[in-house]
C-alpha positions, 0 to 999 in steps of 0.5 A, spaced: 424 612 503 420 605 505 424 605 512 419 612 513 425 616 516 423 620 521 417 618 522 419 611 524 425 614 529 419 617 534 414 610 535 410 612 529 406 606 527 401 608 522 403 615 517 397 619 515 400 622 507 397 626 503 395 632 507 395 639 505 391 637 499 398 635 495 398 629 493 402 625 487 395 621 485 391 621 481 396 624 475 395 622 468 402 621 464 402 629 462 401 632 469 407 628 473 412 634 472 407 639 475 405 635 480 413 634 482 414 642 481 408 643 485 411 638 491 417 642 491 415 649 492 410 647 497 414 642 501 421 643 499 423 636 496 427 637 489 422 636 483 428 632 480 429 628 485 421 627 485 421 625 478 427 620 478 426 617 484 418 615 484 417 610 479 411 613 476 406 607 474 399 609 477 394 614 473 389 612 479 390 614 486 388 606 487 394 604 483 398 609 487 397 606 493 398 599 490 406 602 488 407 604 496 404 597 498 410 594 493 415 598 496 414 594 502 414 600 507 416 599 515 409 603 517 402 602 515 400 607 511 393 611 510 392 615 504 388 621 502 387 623 495 389 630 495 385 637 491 391 639 488 392 633 483 385 632 482 383 640 481 389 640 476 386 634 473 380 636 472 381 644 470 388 644 468 393 650 469 386 655 471 385 651 477 390 655 481 388 662 479 383 666 484 376 667 482 376 662 477 371 656 479 369 650 476 364 649 471 359 644 471 363 640 467 369 640 471 365 640 478 362 633 475 369 631 473 372 632 481 367 629 484 368 623 480 376 623 481 374 623 489 369 618 489 374 614 485 380 615 489 375 613 496 373 607 492 381 605 491 383 606 498 383 613 500 381 615 507 378 621 504 380 628 501 385 634 503 386 640 501 390 647 503 387 654 504 394 656 507 395 663 503 403 660 504 402 654 499 404 657 492 406 653 485 413 655 482 409 661 478 408 664 485 400 663 485 396 659 490 395 652 490 389 648 486 383 648 491 385 654 495 380 658 492 375 653 491 368 656 493 363 653 497 359 649 492 365 646 490 367 643 497 361 641 499 360 637 493 367 633 495 365 632 501 359 629 499 362 625 494 367 623 500 360 620 504 357 617 497 364 613 496 366 611 502 361 612 508 359 617 514 366 618 517 370 619 511 376 624 512 375 631 509 382 634 512 383 641 511 390 646 512 385 652 513 385 660 512 383 662 519 386 669 519 383 671 513 377 667 511 375 665 519 368 664 518 368 661 511 373 656 514 369 655 520 363 654 515 366 649 511 368 645 517 360 645 519 358 643 512 363 638 512 360 635 519 353 635 517 354 632 511 357 626 515 365 627 514 370 627 519 372 633 518 380 634 521 383 641 521 390 644 523 390 649 528 392 652 534 392 659 538 394 666 538 397 670 543 392 675 546 388 672 551 386 665 551 388 665 544 381 663 542 381 657 546 374 658 549 371 660 542 374 653 539 371 649 545 364 652 544 365 650 536 368 642 538 362 641 543 356 643 538 360 640 532 361 633 535 354 631 537 348 628 533 353 624 529 357 630 527 365 629 527 370 635 527 377 634 530 383 639 531 390 637 529 396 642 532 403 643 533 406 640 540 411 646 540 413 652 538 414 651 530 415 654 524 422 654 520 429 652 522 434 656 520 443 655 521 448 654 515 445 647 513 439 648 509 437 656 510 440 662 513 434 667 514 438 672 511 437 672 503 442 679 501 446 677 495 452 676 499 449 670 504 446 667 498 453 666 495 455 663 502 449 658 502 452 655 495 458 653 498 459 645 498 458 644 505 458 647 512 464 647 513 466 651 508 461 656 510 464 657 516 471 658 514 468 664 510 465 667 516 471 666 519 475 670 514 474 678 516 473 681 509 467 676 508 464 676 515 464 684 514 461 684 507 456 679 510 454 683 516 454 689 513 450 687 507 444 684 512 444 690 517 443 695 511 437 690 508 434 691 515 437 685 518 432 681 522 427 685 524 421 684 529 423 676 527 428 677 532 423 676 537 421 669 535 427 666 533 431 662 538 437 658 539 437 650 540 443 650 542 449 645 541 449 640 547 446 633 545 439 634 546 436 640 542 433 646 547 426 649 545 427 655 550 419 653 553 421 658 558 422 664 552 428 667 555 433 666 550 430 669 543 435 672 539 433 679 540 434 678 548 440 675 547 442 682 543 440 686 548 443 682 554 450 683 549 449 690 547 450 688 540 445 688 534 442 681 533 445 680 526 452 680 530 449 675 535 447 671 530 453 670 526 457 670 532 453 664 534 454 660 528 461 661 528 462 658 535 458 652 534 462 651 527 455 651 524 451 646 527 446 650 532 439 651 528 434 657 530 427 655 531 422 660 529 416 660 533 411 662 527 406 658 530 404 656 538 409 661 541 403 662 546 404 657 549 399 656 555 394 658 550 396 652 546 396 647 551 390 649 554 388 648 546 391 641 546 387 639 552 380 640 548 377 633 548 377 634 540 384 636 539 390 631 537 396 634 538 399 630 532 401 635 527 408 632 524 409 634 517 414 628 517 415 628 509 414 635 508 418 642 508 424 637 508 429 642 509 426 647 512 424 644 519 421 637 522 416 636 527 416 628 526 419 628 533 412 630 536 410 623 539 416 624 543 416 631 545 409 630 547 410 624 551 417 627 554 418 634 555 410 636 555 407 630 559 413 627 564 417 634 565 411 639 565 405 635 566 400 638 560 397 631 560 397 625 564 401 619 561 395 615 560 392 621 557 398 622 552 398 615 550 391 615 548 391 622 544 396 619 540 394 612 539 387 610 541 384 617 539 388 618 532 385 611 530 378 613 532 379 619 528 382 615 522 377 610 523 382 604 524 380 597 524 382 594 531 388 598 532 390 604 538 389 600 543 392 593 547 386 588 546 387 580 544 387 579 537 388 586 534 394 589 531 401 588 534 403 595 533 406 596 540 412 601 543 417 599 549 419 605 551 424 608 556 420 613 559 425 616 564 430 617 558 425 619 552 427 625 548 428 628 541 435 628 538 438 634 534 435 635 527 441 633 522 441 635 515 442 629 510 443 628 503 439 621 501 435 623 496 436 622 489 441 627 486 444 629 493 437 632 495 438 633 502 432 634 508 432 635 516 432 628 519 431 628 528 432 621 531 430 620 538 433 616 545 428 612 549 424 607 544 427 600 546 423 598 540 417 599 536 413 593 533 409 593 527 404 587 526 408 584 531 414 584 528 420 589 531 422 594 526 427 599 530 430 596 536 434 602 540 434 607 534 437 601 529 433 598 523 432 590 524 430 590 516 423 588 517 418 592 513 411 589 515 407 595 514 401 595 510 397 600 506 390 600 509 384 601 505 378 599 509 376 603 515 371 604 520 364 608 517 358 608 518 
C-alpha cells in the first residue's frame, strides 16, 4: 500500500518499519515462502497475499529498500533489518529451536548480514523476544532464544557498520526474563547502540514506573542511549463479527466462515442458531476472567475507549443480571455486527501507564500500523495522544506532546533536519484543527491481494499533511502526491 494507510490518516510523515524482528529482507530466493508464512503467523497478513503482492526482486536489505523507494511511498520510510530473516538465512530451520545457539560459522554469517544491511541503509536491527510471536508450526520466531553472545555480537555489528547511535530495537520478554532483557539493553547502550524497546507498566503499585525511571536515568548518561516506546491507550486485540469473535468453539468457527457480517448477524438472529452458539460458548467456559478486561467501543460516530473503566463486559453482565456471553451476543445483534470489543491486554492500569509516558526517555508511539492487521490497530496513536490524552485529559502539555511525537522521535532515530519547524529543514508538516481532532471507528476492509482483509482507522481534524512540502492528504482525502523518501543516512557518532 504505497499510500501507507492507516498511518497516513494520522499525521505520520515518517514510518519506522521492520519492528519486532520480522522483515522481508535479507532473503534468499528459497526462503521467501518461509518469511511470508512467518509474517502471516505473527502479523495476521495472509501468506498468499504477501507472495503475490510483493515483487520479491531483492535478496539483500539494501535491494529491499530500493524496491520500497520504487513504489513511490506517500510517507518517508525508515527500515530496520530483522532477526527472523537474518537468523533463518544463517541457520535455517533450527533457528527457531529453543536451546539451539549459533555456532561460530553461523554467528559470523549473522554478523555479516547485519553489517551488510546497515551499510545498505538500515537504521539498525530489530528482534523479538516476546513469547506470543510464533511461526506456523508453533515454535517461537527466530531470535527469541538467542543468547547474550549472539545479541552482543549483533549490537557490535550495528555500531561497527553504522556508527554509535545505530538502532537496536526489541520487543522484549519482561515477564519471564526481566533481568536478562535489562542486561541486553544495558550491554547495547554500553556498546553504543540506540536501544529502543517496547514496554509499559503493570497494575500493582506504581507499575514499575520508579524502577524504570532509575533505569533510564542510569542508561542515558555518558553517551548511552536507551528509549522506551509504549501504547497510548489500553490495547491488545479487537473482537467482533468483522474478523475474530473471541469465542472459538466449533459453532462460532462455523459462524465466522459465513461470507459477510450481514450473514453472521442473520445467523445470530436465528433462535436455534443463537441458542447453539450461546450454549456451546457457556459449556466451554465462556469469557472467564477475560470479561473483566474486554470493553465495548460503542457504535456512535467515534469510538469510546472507556478510559474511566466503567463498562467492561463483566460489569455490564453483572448490572444486567446476565451471563457475559448473553450480553456479548445481544450487543452484536443490536449493533448489526458493527460493534468492536477492545481487549485490555496492555496498558490497562491507566495512571501507571500515563506516569510511564511522562518519563523523559519514553516515546508514546507504539502504533503497529502494518502489523496484526486483522486483530487490532493502534495506528491512530498520534491522534489519540494529541486529542484524548493531551487536549482532554492533560497527560502532556500540547508542546510536550508535539515534541514527543516529532522532535524526540526524530532524535531517537537520528533523522537529519526533521522533527522541528526550522528554515531549510524538510517540510514534513501537519495543519491540525485541534479542537476537533479525533479517531474514527476502525473499519474492516478487504483490500489486500486475494481479497485479504485488515483493520483501517481514519481520523478527523487533520486539515492537511505535508511531506517534503507537498500536501499528501487533505481533509482525509489523498491528493495523489507521493513524495516519500526511503531514508538511509542518519545522524551517528
